[in-house]
C-alpha positions, -999 to +999 in steps of 0.1 A: +147+261-368+183+252-377+190+245-340+162+219-339+173+203-372+209+202-359+197+183-328+178+158-349+209+152-369+221+133-339+189+113-334+194+076-325+178+066-358+167+083-391+129+077-389+125+115-382+135+122-418+105+102-431+079+119-410+095+153-417+092+146-454+055+137-450+050+169-430+065+189-457+044+174-484+012+177-463+018+213-452+037+232-479+021+261-496+019+270-533+055+283-531+067+251-515+072+269-482+062+260-446+050+281-417+082+284-397+065+285-363+043+254-369+073+236-384+095+244-355+069+231-330+066+199-351+104+194-350+104+200-312+077+174-307+092+146-328+125+152-312+111+149-277+091+118-286+118+099-305+145+106-279+123+094-251+110+064-270+146+053-275+148+048-237+114+034-230+111+012-261+146+008-276+151-003-312+141+013-345+115-014-351+096-003-320+095+033-331+080+025-365+046+019-351+039+053-336+058+072-363+038+055-391+006+062-373+015+099-371+024+099-408-012+088-416-025+116-395-005+141-415-018+128-448-053+131-434-047+167-424-044+161-387-018+173-362+010+151-349+002+144-312+013+108-304-019+105-284-018+067-283+018+066-270+020+091-242+047+087-215+040+084-178+063+110-163+074+092-132+081+058-148+099+075-177+121+094-153+130+062-135+139+045-168+162+074-176+178+073-142+185+035-145+196+036-181+233+030-188+243+058-212+274+042-227+291+061-255+284+033-279+246+039-277+234+066-302+209+079-277+237+091-254+251+116-279+215+125-290+205+136-255+238+154-248+232+173-280+197+182-270+210+193-236+238+214-250+217+231-277+183+235-260+193+268-245+191+298-268+225+311-256+244+281-270+262+290-302+253+268-332+285+257-349+272+234-377+307+224-389+321+214-355+328+177-349+318+166-315+328+137-293+316+127-259+336+141-230+338+125-196+340+156-173+354+135-145+384+122-164+385+087-178+419+078-163+406+087-128+370+075-128+377+038-131+392+038-097+370+062-078+336+062-096+309+035-099+301+025-134+267+040-130+281+074-122+309+071-148+284+064-176+256+088-165+246+118-184+257+138-154+294+130-162+292+136-199+291+165-224+296+172-260+331+186-267+348+194-299+371+166-310+401+190-313+398+196-276+386+162-264+417+146-278+440+166-256+418+170-225+403+135-221+426+122-194+433+153-173+419+161-139+391+187-140+415+213-125+438+208-155+410+205-180+396+240-172+422+257-194+413+236-223+376+243-219+381+281-217+411+283-241+435+298-216+466+279-228+493+281-255+501+254-280+536+243-288+540+271-312+532+297-285+497+305-299+467+308-277+442+281-285+404+285-287+383+269-260+351+250-264+319+266-277+299+244-253+287+271-229+279+248-200+315+235-199+329+270-200+305+279-171+316+249-151+353+257-157+347+293-145+327+283-114+344+251-101+378+240-091+368+203-092+340+182-105+329+156-079+306+127-076+280+150-060+283+173-090+277+144-113+246+133-094+232+168-093+238+175-130+224+141-140+192+149-121+190+183-137+194+170-173+168+142-168+143+164-150+147+190-177+140+165-204+109+151-186+097+187-184+104+190-221+081+160-227+053+177-206+057+210-225+051+191-257+020+174-245+036+140-245+029+129-210-002+114-195 
């Protein structure tokens, strides 16, 4: 439950708070409590929908139409299903593949948060402050990577700001020690690595992170999200 709410905290807009409030008012019991399983499924569905809609129909005004329609359903005792706004899987995937995920766009951090925390093994650290990390270092990629690869999800990850500040411009071979925490600070104390499990895994498995790795990881993230839409009944 907390994991799904944490992901929604990074949503590209705050319309999810309105529909979640309506869900609570429509489904609370006499003790002002919700069924945890049903609420969890609701959060998962609105996350999948709002994140995908930010790519296919960008802008908060566009999202109001489907969100408000689902609010009416909740008030009428119906389930949220977004039946009039399903995504066509192939077209949606192509839109994701062609989208420029610049750091300035809120959906970029939103999807990276979903990717990092959608696996149960990922530790939930509510108080951590995250920035967007270019795995293939920023000071290298302007010369060797296309802009599409540089700004793809495949080249980006969440990373705690305390680490990102130090590791942002290193080669991957140098960054590894920052990811796993195998280095000493100027006071001779060993520093903690990242809690982002995928970055730790990459650091333990790879000596370099290449254009091919970026492309393969980008495909994996996007295909996983499209499958997430399907699992939530949001594709046609």
